[in-house]
BAGU-207636 format. One line per field, with one value per residue (C-alpha): residue number from 1; residue in one letter; chain; x negated, y negated, z negated. Coordinates in nm, 2 decimals, decimal comma, padded with zeros to 4 digits. Layout:
<dovos>
seq (NUM	...)
type (A	...)
mol (A	...)
u (X	...)
v (Y	...)
w (Z	...)
</dovos>
This chain:
<dovos>
seq (1	2	3	4	5	6	7	8	9	10	11	12	13	14	15	16	17	18	19	20	21	22	23	24	25	26	27	28	29	30	31	32	33	34	35	36	37	38	39	40	41	42	43	44	45	46	47	48	49	50	51	52	53	54	55	56	57	58	59	60	61	62	63	64	65	66	67	68	69	70	71	72	73	74	75	76	77	78	79	80	81	82	83	84	85	86	87	88	89	90	91	92	93	94	95	96	97	98	99	100	101	102	103	104	105	106	107	108	109	110	111	112	113	114	115	116	117	118	119	120	121	122	123	124	125	126	127	128	129	130	131	132	133	134	135	136	137	138	139	140	141	142	143	144	145	146	147	148	149	150	151	152	153	154	155	156	157	158	159	160	161	162	163	164	165	166	167	168	169	170	171	172	173	174	175	176	177	178	179	180	181	182	183	184	185	186	187	188	189	190	191	192	193	194	195	196	197	198	199	200	201	202	203	204	205	206	207	208	209	210	211	212	213	214	215	216	217	218	219	220	221	222	223	224	225	226	227	228	229	230	231	232	233	234	235	236)
type (M	I	F	L	V	V	E	A	S	L	K	V	R	E	S	L	C	Y	V	L	L	S	F	G	I	K	G	I	S	L	S	N	R	Q	A	A	L	D	E	L	K	S	N	P	E	I	E	G	A	I	V	D	I	D	S	Q	D	V	D	G	I	K	L	I	E	E	I	R	A	S	Y	S	H	A	N	K	I	I	I	H	T	I	Q	S	N	K	D	F	V	V	R	M	V	E	M	G	V	V	G	Y	L	L	K	P	Y	D	E	E	E	I	F	S	K	L	K	A	I	L	A	K	I	E	S	H	N	K	Q	R	K	H	I	R	V	K	P	D	P	E	E	M	L	R	L	H	F	R	L	P	D	Y	P	H	L	I	A	G	K	I	L	D	I	S	I	G	G	V	A	I	E	L	L	N	P	P	E	E	D	I	L	K	S	V	A	R	I	A	R	I	Q	F	T	L	S	G	K	Q	F	S	P	A	G	Q	I	I	L	Q	K	G	N	F	L	A	L	R	F	I	T	L	N	T	S	E	K	T	R	L	A	R	Y	I	F	K	R	I	S	T)
mol (A	A	A	A	A	A	A	A	A	A	A	A	A	A	A	A	A	A	A	A	A	A	A	A	A	A	A	A	A	A	A	A	A	A	A	A	A	A	A	A	A	A	A	A	A	A	A	A	A	A	A	A	A	A	A	A	A	A	A	A	A	A	A	A	A	A	A	A	A	A	A	A	A	A	A	A	A	A	A	A	A	A	A	A	A	A	A	A	A	A	A	A	A	A	A	A	A	A	A	A	A	A	A	A	A	A	A	A	A	A	A	A	A	A	A	A	A	A	A	A	A	A	A	A	A	A	A	A	A	A	A	A	A	A	A	A	A	A	A	A	A	A	A	A	A	A	A	A	A	A	A	A	A	A	A	A	A	A	A	A	A	A	A	A	A	A	A	A	A	A	A	A	A	A	A	A	A	A	A	A	A	A	A	A	A	A	A	A	A	A	A	A	A	A	A	A	A	A	A	A	A	A	A	A	A	A	A	A	A	A	A	A	A	A	A	A	A	A	A	A	A	A	A	A	A	A	A	A	A	A	A	A	A	A	A	A)
u (-07,87	-07,65	-07,63	-07,41	-07,59	-07,33	-07,51	-07,40	-07,71	-07,75	-08,12	-08,15	-07,90	-08,11	-08,43	-08,29	-08,17	-08,52	-08,67	-08,42	-08,52	-08,87	-08,74	-08,53	-08,20	-07,96	-07,83	-07,49	-07,50	-07,18	-07,10	-06,81	-06,62	-06,33	-06,57	-06,74	-06,42	-06,31	-06,64	-06,61	-06,27	-06,39	-06,73	-06,75	-07,13	-07,21	-07,41	-07,48	-07,49	-07,70	-07,47	-07,51	-07,37	-07,38	-07,18	-06,81	-06,75	-06,91	-06,73	-06,99	-06,86	-06,51	-06,67	-06,87	-06,56	-06,37	-06,65	-06,67	-06,29	-06,23	-06,55	-06,76	-06,97	-07,12	-07,26	-07,61	-07,55	-07,83	-07,76	-07,93	-07,90	-08,05	-07,90	-08,10	-07,95	-07,90	-07,51	-07,54	-07,79	-07,56	-07,26	-07,45	-07,58	-07,23	-07,10	-07,36	-07,59	-07,91	-08,14	-08,20	-08,35	-08,43	-08,38	-08,53	-08,57	-08,93	-08,95	-09,29	-09,17	-08,83	-09,01	-09,20	-08,89	-08,67	-08,94	-08,95	-08,57	-08,51	-08,77	-08,60	-08,25	-08,34	-08,28	-07,99	-07,70	-07,39	-07,16	-07,32	-07,12	-07,43	-07,76	-08,04	-08,40	-08,72	-08,95	-09,30	-09,52	-09,75	-09,46	-09,45	-09,10	-08,98	-08,64	-08,54	-08,23	-08,11	-07,83	-07,60	-07,72	-08,04	-08,36	-08,59	-08,61	-08,54	-08,76	-08,80	-08,97	-08,73	-08,70	-08,44	-08,20	-07,88	-07,61	-07,42	-07,68	-08,03	-08,20	-08,49	-08,74	-08,73	-09,06	-08,94	-08,62	-08,41	-08,20	-07,95	-07,66	-07,75	-07,72	-07,40	-07,22	-07,28	-06,99	-07,15	-07,50	-07,48	-07,79	-08,00	-08,31	-08,56	-08,75	-08,75	-08,97	-09,04	-08,67	-08,51	-08,19	-07,98	-07,64	-07,42	-07,41	-07,29	-07,47	-07,33	-07,59	-07,87	-08,08	-08,40	-08,60	-08,38	-08,11	-07,86	-07,70	-07,41	-07,41	-07,08	-07,16	-07,39	-07,35	-07,35	-07,72	-07,83	-07,62	-07,77	-08,13	-08,07	-07,91	-08,21	-08,45	-08,27	-08,23	-08,60	-08,69	-08,47	-08,57	-08,95)
v (-19,33	-19,20	-18,85	-18,70	-18,50	-18,25	-18,06	-17,91	-18,01	-18,39	-18,36	-18,19	-18,44	-18,74	-18,58	-18,51	-18,87	-18,99	-18,76	-18,88	-19,24	-19,16	-19,08	-19,40	-19,22	-19,33	-19,04	-19,05	-18,83	-18,62	-18,32	-18,15	-18,09	-18,33	-18,62	-18,55	-18,55	-18,87	-19,03	-18,90	-19,06	-19,40	-19,41	-19,35	-19,42	-19,09	-18,88	-18,56	-18,38	-18,16	-17,90	-17,67	-17,34	-17,14	-17,37	-17,30	-17,67	-17,77	-17,49	-17,54	-17,31	-17,47	-17,82	-17,74	-17,61	-17,92	-18,15	-17,96	-17,98	-18,34	-18,54	-18,47	-18,78	-18,61	-18,32	-18,29	-18,03	-17,89	-17,62	-17,56	-17,19	-16,88	-16,67	-16,54	-16,21	-16,17	-16,18	-16,51	-16,65	-16,56	-16,72	-17,04	-17,07	-17,01	-17,29	-17,53	-17,57	-17,74	-17,68	-17,45	-17,54	-17,24	-17,23	-17,26	-17,63	-17,76	-18,13	-18,10	-17,81	-17,97	-18,28	-18,08	-17,88	-18,19	-18,36	-18,07	-18,04	-18,41	-18,42	-18,13	-18,27	-18,63	-18,59	-18,34	-18,42	-18,47	-18,34	-17,99	-17,72	-17,52	-17,62	-17,57	-17,51	-17,54	-17,24	-17,28	-17,37	-17,08	-16,84	-16,93	-16,78	-16,68	-16,58	-16,41	-16,30	-16,19	-16,32	-16,13	-16,13	-16,31	-16,09	-16,28	-16,27	-16,61	-16,70	-16,99	-17,12	-17,15	-17,51	-17,47	-17,20	-17,16	-16,91	-17,06	-17,07	-17,16	-17,44	-17,35	-17,50	-17,30	-17,16	-17,06	-17,25	-17,14	-17,37	-17,56	-17,42	-17,07	-17,15	-17,37	-17,08	-16,84	-16,79	-16,54	-16,39	-16,02	-16,01	-16,29	-16,12	-16,26	-16,15	-16,32	-16,20	-15,88	-15,80	-15,77	-15,96	-15,92	-16,11	-16,20	-16,57	-16,86	-17,16	-17,48	-17,74	-17,76	-18,08	-18,03	-17,76	-17,78	-17,52	-17,48	-17,14	-17,04	-16,70	-16,51	-16,19	-16,14	-15,81	-15,80	-15,70	-15,98	-16,24	-16,14	-16,15	-16,48	-16,64	-16,53	-16,67	-17,01	-17,03	-16,95	-17,24	-17,50	-17,40	-17,39)
w (-09,92	-10,21	-10,34	-10,61	-10,87	-11,01	-11,28	-11,61	-11,80	-11,88	-11,90	-11,56	-11,40	-11,52	-11,40	-11,06	-11,03	-11,11	-10,85	-10,59	-10,66	-10,56	-10,22	-10,20	-10,28	-10,54	-10,75	-10,92	-11,23	-11,28	-11,50	-11,32	-11,00	-11,07	-11,15	-10,82	-10,62	-10,78	-10,69	-10,33	-10,30	-10,41	-10,24	-09,86	-09,87	-10,03	-09,78	-09,98	-10,31	-10,53	-10,68	-10,97	-10,84	-11,17	-11,40	-11,45	-11,53	-11,20	-11,01	-10,73	-10,46	-10,47	-10,48	-10,16	-09,99	-10,07	-09,95	-09,62	-09,58	-09,67	-09,71	-09,39	-09,45	-09,75	-09,55	-09,69	-09,97	-10,17	-10,43	-10,77	-10,87	-11,02	-10,74	-10,45	-10,33	-09,95	-09,96	-10,15	-09,90	-09,61	-09,77	-09,84	-09,49	-09,35	-09,58	-09,43	-09,73	-09,63	-09,92	-10,22	-10,56	-10,78	-11,15	-11,41	-11,36	-11,32	-11,22	-11,04	-10,83	-10,77	-10,64	-10,37	-10,28	-10,24	-10,04	-09,79	-09,78	-09,72	-09,44	-09,26	-09,28	-09,20	-08,83	-08,86	-08,63	-08,85	-08,58	-08,57	-08,75	-08,83	-08,98	-08,72	-08,82	-08,62	-08,63	-08,76	-08,46	-08,54	-08,48	-08,11	-08,08	-07,73	-07,60	-07,27	-07,08	-06,74	-06,53	-06,29	-05,93	-06,02	-06,00	-06,24	-06,61	-06,76	-07,06	-07,30	-07,61	-07,91	-08,02	-08,29	-08,41	-08,62	-08,70	-08,41	-08,13	-08,01	-07,81	-07,59	-07,35	-07,03	-06,92	-06,57	-06,50	-06,21	-05,99	-06,20	-06,00	-06,10	-06,47	-06,43	-06,27	-06,56	-06,81	-07,03	-07,09	-07,18	-07,40	-07,54	-07,66	-07,92	-08,23	-08,58	-08,86	-08,67	-08,62	-08,27	-08,18	-07,87	-07,91	-07,62	-07,55	-07,35	-07,19	-07,33	-07,20	-06,96	-06,91	-06,71	-06,89	-07,20	-07,25	-07,54	-07,59	-07,81	-07,98	-07,90	-08,08	-08,38	-08,55	-08,93	-08,95	-08,71	-08,89	-09,23	-09,10	-08,92	-09,22	-09,44	-09,19	-09,18	-09,55	-09,60	-09,36	-09,53	-09,89	-09,85)
</dovos>
């Protein structure tokens, strides 16, 4: 696996490359956005990047946008930043960032953070638009909804969740024909970090007791809370 390390500080770049080597990843040390784009054009084996968001030379936000638009093979993007406000968190999740390294740089802490991030993204499906995270097993997250003309509440255990939708294991699956005939679910109800969510949704896949749902409507508050939950899961 090959990662770009696009970082203003030479010392930090080199240290990040050494840390990546400990995980079997080759790091290519680069100091600015243009150098990163040149490398992406010439090397299709690049799978991801660690990007300094705060440096004007790196121009990290623009670089991430260009990677997403033109270099989908390099979709594992980890940011290095001092920023942590909620608007920034939401923006990074929406841009598909999969990990977060907080400044000031500390090699021991970075090692443990990268280890956790890489473990979480190892099985990520590259075709997915949104990054999905698995809840902590101790959370035991549940979800439920009702269908038109069906008398029973349908419930499931949340397996993974993203800004775009959720996958669940049905606890009381109805007949498959009932779910296949549903175009829209008025309210998908669940709780994250003590906060209630109730977006409208759509069934996109059922296979046995497995059900995948797409969120059709998330209000601003729900979107912000969900983004913060996801970002917390991929950065710890």
